[in-house]
C-alpha positions, 0 to 999 in steps of 0.5 A: 786464096791469099786475097781472102786473107787480106780482105779479112784483115781490112780495118772497119770503115767506122773509125770508132770501131778501129779505135775500140780495137786499139784500146788497151785492156786497161780502161782509160776513162778513169785517167781521163776523168782525173785529167778533167778534174785536175784541169777544173781544180787548176782553174779554181785553185782556191777550192783546195784551200776552202776544203780546209775550212770545213775540216777546221769547223769539224775539229772545233765542233768535235772538241766542243761536243766531246767536252759537253758530253763529258760534262753531261756524263759527269753530272750523274750520281756516283755509286759504290759497287757492291763487293761480295767476299769470295775467300774469307768465308771459306777461311773462317770456316776451315780455320776458325779465325774471325774475319769481321774486321777485314775490309770487304774490298780486300776480299775480291779478286779484281775490278768488281769493287769500285765506283760507277756513274748512274745517269737518270732519265734526263741525263740519258736523254741528253746524251742521246740528244747530243749523239744525234746532234753530233751526227746531224751537224757533222753531216750538215757541214760535210754536205754544205762543203760538197754542194759548194765544191760541186757548184765550183766544179760545175762552173768549170764544166761550163767554162769551155776552151783552153784559155777560158777562165772562171771568176777568181771569186767563184768559190765565194759565189758558190758558197753564197749561193749555197747559204742563200738557197740550199741550206734547207735541202742540205738540212733535210739530206743530213737529217736522213743520214743522221737518223740512219747513223743514229740507229746504227749506233743504238744497235751497236750499243745494244749488241755490245751490252748483250755481247755475252748473251749473243756469243752463247746463242748462235741464232741471236748472233746470226740475227745481229749480224743480219741487222748490222749488215742491212743497216750498213747496206742502207747507209751506203745506198742512202749516202750515194743517193744523197751525194748525187742529190747534192751534186744535182742541187749545185747543178740544177738548183732544185730541192732535195727530193727533185735533185735526188730523183734526178741524180738517181735516174742519171746514175741508173741510166749511166750505171756502167760508165759511172761505175767504171769511172768511180772504181778507177778514180777511187783506186787512183785517189787511194794510190795518191793518198798512200804515195804522199803518206809513204813519201812524207814518212820516208823523207822524215826518217831519212832527215832524222837518220842523218847527222843533223838531228843527233838529239832524237833518240828514236825517229819512230814517233816523228815518222808516225806523226808526220805520216798521219798528218800527211794522210789527213791533209792528202785525204782532204785534198783528194776529197775535193778531186773526188767531188769534182769527178762526181760533179763532172760526170753527172753534169755530162750526163745531164748535159747529154739528156738535155740536148738530145745526146749532143752535149754542148759544154763537155770538155774534150777529155770528158767527151773521150771518156764518156762520149763513145759509151753514150753513143752505144746507149743511144743506139740501143735506145733507138733500137728498142724504140724501133722494136716497140713501134714495130710491135705496135704496128703489128697490133694495129694491123691485126685489129685486136684492141686487146693486143693494143691495150696489152 
């Protein structure tokens, strides 16, 4: 009967099911999240300029640290290497010619002769102290920037409506709030990251010193790879936990441990949705970096290839310089967008949990990106709770205390 075929083609009653049937294979959640982040940045444009400040701070600190490390290293004792004659002994034996007056430096085949710097214990500990301080200070600057930008993004999240505007001093207010209340939490989180990176650096140095021994022993080589892999994995996990903790510090204003626990629980609860947004968002940010870099390089090459700049012998070095500069600048700006995306996502998850599944401050685009996913999670939770209540009811009917305790 053709009417049966028509009944099979009737669209579902729930409009959300119809929308899900019409969704193309590509998941639009990452694109919607990018729109939300772009709108937030447009409400507070000074946050993009603020990102240049920590970049300059990192550059100045790195230059000072490098100069200090060179001064410490140059304070060691300069020792002459021992040079063992390689050829003159055999020549003297075979020909009978005395080689006593020949300088031993000419009796070697390569770089075995020369000078080396010997560092005493104090200088060695000073270099280790400088290395650990470099990791801690750089992580502290990065974390302070992340908390400040996350505070600005959360202010934009709370600002609803198309005509709503945030304060022009929102970046300054977020910076003051970070310096006044959150430096202790930032110092703790950056200390944890500095310890992990310091351990990785020490292991890498030991592996370099034992390179000849490691290459000859397959078992030792395998163990070194396993240790490096485990340390890399721990570094990535702690970085994710710290990043979520910094965002939650800007949102809730709690200490580091409470914020880390809260951010981790939200990330695990929305792990699928956050993973989709992060993968799609990171890919789009990478495309943005590559597009800007390639565009600047091509424009520079076309400009130098014309008749205006005839004195340039080769456009290779200017193109490389412009491309590297464009990549660095675009990475700074894209990092701001990435922090805004993470903040918007965790702010939405926190808003949903605080208001029983009905977010009060989420923008419409963010609702479209994550709303349906939360409805699915909520329905699954309610189903599990109903099953647990049913099991408890059956246990009470059986009057078996052991079953109830189980």
